[in-house]
BATITOR-399271 format. One record per residue (C-alpha): residue in three letters; z, y, x. Coordinates in pm, whole numbers, padded with zeros to 5 digits, always signed. Layout:
# residues N
AlaZYX...
This chain:
# residues 358
Met+00692-03666-00416Gly+00353-03565-00303Ser+00110-03329-00458Arg-00149-03577-00554Asp+00144-03750-00771Glu+00243-03473-00938Val-00075-03396-01050Thr-00215-03760-01193Ala+00161-03852-01276Pro+00177-03904-01673Thr+00532-03827-01715Arg+00477-03472-01595Arg+00314-03185-01720Pro+00043-03040-01566Arg+00022-02788-01320Arg-00196-02457-01424Ser-00266-02322-01085Gly-00128-02567-00821Ala-00433-02772-00785Thr-00540-02830-00408Ile-00858-02957-00247His-00729-03298-00272Asp-00732-03329-00604Val-01066-03181-00656Ala-01202-03448-00412Asp-01029-03745-00638Ala-01179-03610-00926Ala-01483-03521-00833Gly-01529-03881-00616Val-01629-03718-00284Ser-01409-03616+00034Thr-01217-03290+00089Ala-01522-03177+00383Thr-01768-03201+00065Val-01563-03022-00128Ser-01509-02729+00093Arg-01876-02765+00175Ala-01984-02760-00161Leu-01746-02461-00279Arg-01894-02229+00045Gly-02198-02251-00090Leu-02293-02426+00312Asp-02622-02708+00328Arg-02567-03091+00348Val-02457-03098+00001Ser-02684-03233-00290Pro-02717-03002-00602Gln-02576-03274-00825Thr-02271-03294-00581Arg-02241-02953-00565Ala-02181-02891-00952Arg-02008-03182-01019Val-01729-03038-00730Leu-01753-02669-00875Glu-01690-02779-01251Val-01433-02987-01154Ala-01278-02688-00955Arg-01302-02474-01278Thr-01144-02764-01503Leu-00896-02778-01261Ser-00824-02412-01239Tyr-00836-02461-00793Val-00832-02135-00634Pro-00918-02197-00251Ser-00666-02043+00041Pro-00799-01723+00126Ser-00642-01791+00427Ala-00793-02137+00538Ala-01145-01997+00452Ser-01073-01745+00672Leu-01002-01957+00962Lys-01348-02123+00916Ser-01542-01863+00803Gly-01376-01569+01056Lys-01417-01350+00732Thr-01161-01221+00523Ser-01359-00971+00290Val-01072-00774+00298Val-01120-00357+00350Gly-00851-00174+00479Val-00836+00181+00345Ile-00663+00467+00516Val-00566+00726+00356Pro-00278+01062+00372Phe-00206+01033+00016Leu-00239+00786-00293Thr-00149+01059-00583Arg-00423+01375-00553Trp-00737+01323-00735Phe-00977+01336-00394Phe-00832+01043-00254Thr-00848+00821-00563Thr-01151+00949-00664Leu-01316+00824-00297Ile-01116+00512-00328Asp-01265+00444-00637Gly-01615+00504-00510Ala-01606+00308-00245Glu-01407-00004-00449Ser-01688+00023-00707Cys-01942-00108-00432Leu-01729-00368-00230Arg-01613-00530-00521Gln-01982-00591-00607Ser-02030-00785-00278Gly-01686-00961-00291Tyr-01427-00748-00103His-01100-00661-00194Leu-00944-00344-00060Leu-00604-00309+00119Leu-00477+00030+00095Phe-00223+00197+00402Asn-00060+00497+00277Ile-00001+00718+00624Gly+00119+01010+00459Ser+00163+01392+00639Arg+00152+01488+00972Gly+00428+01575+01187Lys+00726+01336+01337Ala+00840+01229+00992Arg+00479+01090+00970Pro+00591+00690+00911Gln+00433+00439+01120Val+00224+00245+00886Leu+00000+00160+01064Asp+00080-00183+01308Gln-00194-00398+01505Gln-00015-00707+01443Leu-00005-00646+01109Leu-00384-00543+01069Ala-00532-00786+01320Lys-00748-01111+01128Arg-00642-00959+00800Leu-00958-00705+00819Asp-01314-00702+00818Gly-01368-00367+00839Leu-01154-00006+00774Leu-01267+00286+00601Val-01074+00644+00681Leu-01074+00879+00405Ser-00998+01255+00521Ala-00682+01125+00714Asp-00661+01278+01117Leu-00463+00974+01294Asp-00277+01036+01581Pro-00428+00981+01898Pro-00201+00635+01918Glu-00359+00539+01580Val-00694+00619+01708Ala-00644+00405+02012Met-00483+00116+01778Leu-00779+00082+01546Arg-01056+00102+01858Asp-00854-00208+02004Leu-00861-00397+01650Glu-01265-00376+01784Leu-01367-00376+01373Pro-01657-00148+01187Val-01477+00184+01079Val-01655+00390+00863Thr-01459+00753+00819Val-01481+01045+00542Gly-01480+01355+00633Leu-01342+01332+00953Asp-01481+01263+01293Leu-01406+00981+01522Arg-01579+00927+01811Gly-01892+00615+01759Cys-01753+00615+01428Asp-02052+00631+01149Arg-01917+00944+00934Val-01963+01040+00588Gly-01908+01394+00397Ile-02050+01693+00337Asp-02143+02030+00535Asp-01754+02192+00505Val-01884+02499+00702Ala-02154+02580+00482Ala-01949+02504+00145Ala-01714+02717+00276Asp-01954+03011+00374Thr-02123+02967+00035Ala-01852+03040-00147Met-01769+03329+00014Ser-02104+03498-00012His-02075+03464-00383Leu-01774+03659-00432Leu-01922+03891-00139Thr-02253+03901-00329Leu-02079+03998-00663Gly-01960+04302-00432His-01575+04243-00351Arg-01451+04324-00063Arg-01121+04304-00056Val-01105+03888-00061Gly-00854+03680+00006Tyr-00843+03311+00148Ile-00593+03065+00065Gly-00658+02744+00362Gly-00529+02468+00529Asn-00300+02482+00839Pro-00466+02335+01117Asp-00187+02292+01286His+00013+02106+01081Asp-00232+01935+00801Val-00359+01601+00741His-00729+01781+00675Met-00739+01919+00998Ala-01117+01899+01043Thr-01171+02036+00673Ala-00912+02317+00705Val-01113+02423+01083Asp-01458+02391+00948Arg-01369+02588+00662Trp-01204+02882+00779Glu-01526+02868+01028Gly-01784+02902+00702Val-01498+03238+00563Arg-01569+03398+00919Arg-01933+03331+00881Ala-01986+03462+00557Val-01791+03760+00634Gln-01994+03846+00942Arg-02298+03819+00769Tyr-02157+04106+00533Asp-01984+04318+00779Val-01671+04236+00581Arg-01314+04199+00758Val-01052+03989+00581Pro-00734+04119+00713Arg-00502+03903+00865Asp-00260+03925+00588His-00500+03795+00345His-00528+03496+00539Val-00259+03234+00381Tyr-00236+02881+00402Gly-00154+02658+00104Asp-00099+02233+00105Trp-00430+02184-00098Thr-00233+02103-00437Val-00191+02337-00730Arg+00156+02425-00672Gly+00079+02545-00291Gly-00188+02752-00470Met+00046+02935-00681Ala+00318+03016-00401Ala-00006+03128-00172Ala-00157+03315-00450Gly+00164+03494-00505Arg+00222+03591-00160Leu-00119+03781-00168Leu-00100+03928-00509Asp+00248+04016-00361Arg+00043+04298-00121Thr+00024+04644-00134Ala-00342+04642-00197Pro-00391+04319-00336Pro-00720+04111-00317Thr-01007+04167-00596Ala-01124+03802-00566Ile-00962+03481-00366Met-01135+03224-00240Ala-00924+02880-00226Ala-01038+02614+00033Ser-01015+02320-00247Asp-01019+02382-00659Glu-00651+02209-00656Met-00563+02570-00487Ala-00789+02757-00684Ile-00656+02621-01020Gly-00293+02742-00900Val-00419+03096-00830Ile-00542+03115-01196Cys-00214+02982-01321Glu-00014+03220-01093Ala-00264+03537-01209Arg-00195+03439-01553Arg+00152+03437-01526Arg+00154+03762-01385Gly-00092+03913-01647Ile-00364+03949-01451Arg-00668+03901-01599Val-00949+03663-01478Pro-01204+03752-01386Glu-01173+04110-01490Gln-00911+04206-01270Leu-00927+03863-01012Ser-01182+03658-00924Val-01134+03302-00855Val-01384+03051-00673Gly-01295+02680-00528Ile-01454+02415-00374Asp-01508+02033-00522Asp-01533+02040-00869His-01243+01857-00937Glu-01227+01700-01281Leu-01045+01965-01417Ser-01196+02257-01259Phe-01408+02319-01604Thr-01106+02351-01835His-01004+02609-01607Asp-01368+02764-01643Leu-01343+02753-01243Thr-01656+02871-01047Thr-01701+02599-00745Val-01896+02478-00458Arg-01959+02083-00619Gln-01953+01830-00386Asp-01978+01429-00491Val-01697+01291-00429Pro-01734+00912-00592Glu-02094+00938-00405Leu-01880+01010-00087Gly-01699+00646-00114Arg-01971+00467-00234Thr-02196+00598+00067Ala-01922+00553+00316Ala-01863+00171+00170Gly-02264+00118+00179Leu-02273+00176+00561Leu-01923-00044+00623Leu-02123-00333+00425Ser-02422-00296+00608Gly-02181-00289+00942Leu-02025-00632+00828Ser-02386-00803+00729Gly-02485-00785+01071Gln-02749-00583+01093Glu-02768-00436+01478Arg-02683-00068+01472Arg-02849+00139+01776Arg-02691+00462+01708Arg-02428+00593+01504Arg-02474+00694+01190Gln-02366+01023+00985Val-02495+01088+00636Val-02447+01464+00561Leu-02440+01490+00133Pro-02544+01800-00062Thr-02291+02084-00231Glu-02419+02325-00482Leu-02247+02610-00609Val-02138+02615-00966Val-02095+02936-01135Arg-01837+02932-01464Gly-01610+03199-01540Ser-01358+03316-01308Thr-01590+03532-01079Ala-01760+03863-01198Ala-01823+04170-01006Pro-01495+04366-00928His-01403+04644-01193Arg-01490+04977-01079Arg-01179+05130-01003Ala-01116+04842-00728Arg-01455+04857-00610Ser-01381+05242-00523Ala-01041+05166-00432
């Protein structure tokens, strides 16, 4: 029995969500083409007819087929979001900022969690999977392998990146070099000269560009103050609290441990504070700690940090993508650099006199 009979037959219970465009057309007394035009807001439909069709569609709980609508319009109203991790504060906050902006314009998100770099990285991005399913892409601080970049270019979709550079794509981010310079300069200005640094590993890190730029900022600061960071005072973490604890342990085990530690992220800096507390080292009396990000838990650890507005990064990236999706002509690549600021809390202080003399 056809769908029309199923809806109108009095012996059957009306379906709550199975109405078709034919049901709407019959109830409104118009053709299916008129229903389609009315629901999509197209012309050649009188205001009275449009109102009647909308009321019938609402009464029948009719939901247009997304696939059918995309075939006619060429648009899916779906934006792909590529991230390396879904469980970390930075990425969830970025996604939340982007989603709040895209939702207001009627777009939905399709998330692709590509994981860490290396041989074990799963092949999440597939051209056949992505083609004709997306209107655009956001790449959120995920350094892609060359084959992945080539595949995205073949899709010929608008792409906006956050925290990394892809040739020809619009970009949103902060000045990571300047942010790291600010954090390290704060410690050096306080008088610290034995400073440890916990950064990302550019060879294996999903944050490759961020790891490189923040180390460059550290180098600029120590050169300006004529200070040297010993090779064994530069260690790698994995951008997590546990990674920060492990890296801090290696620094604090040195014969002459640092009087201050800068971490390339707040989560690693919080790990430093936790490891210092575990060892009975007082912060900041015996060890100063500074990070970058202004994580939502940074204030609970009284952490001095360089703040970046992560939700605004997501919103700005989504806004750039929306302007590209609207068909606005773009003469050149756009780059938006958001400001950062030093937030001084209680985790940093001048080095103890004994440590300074040593």
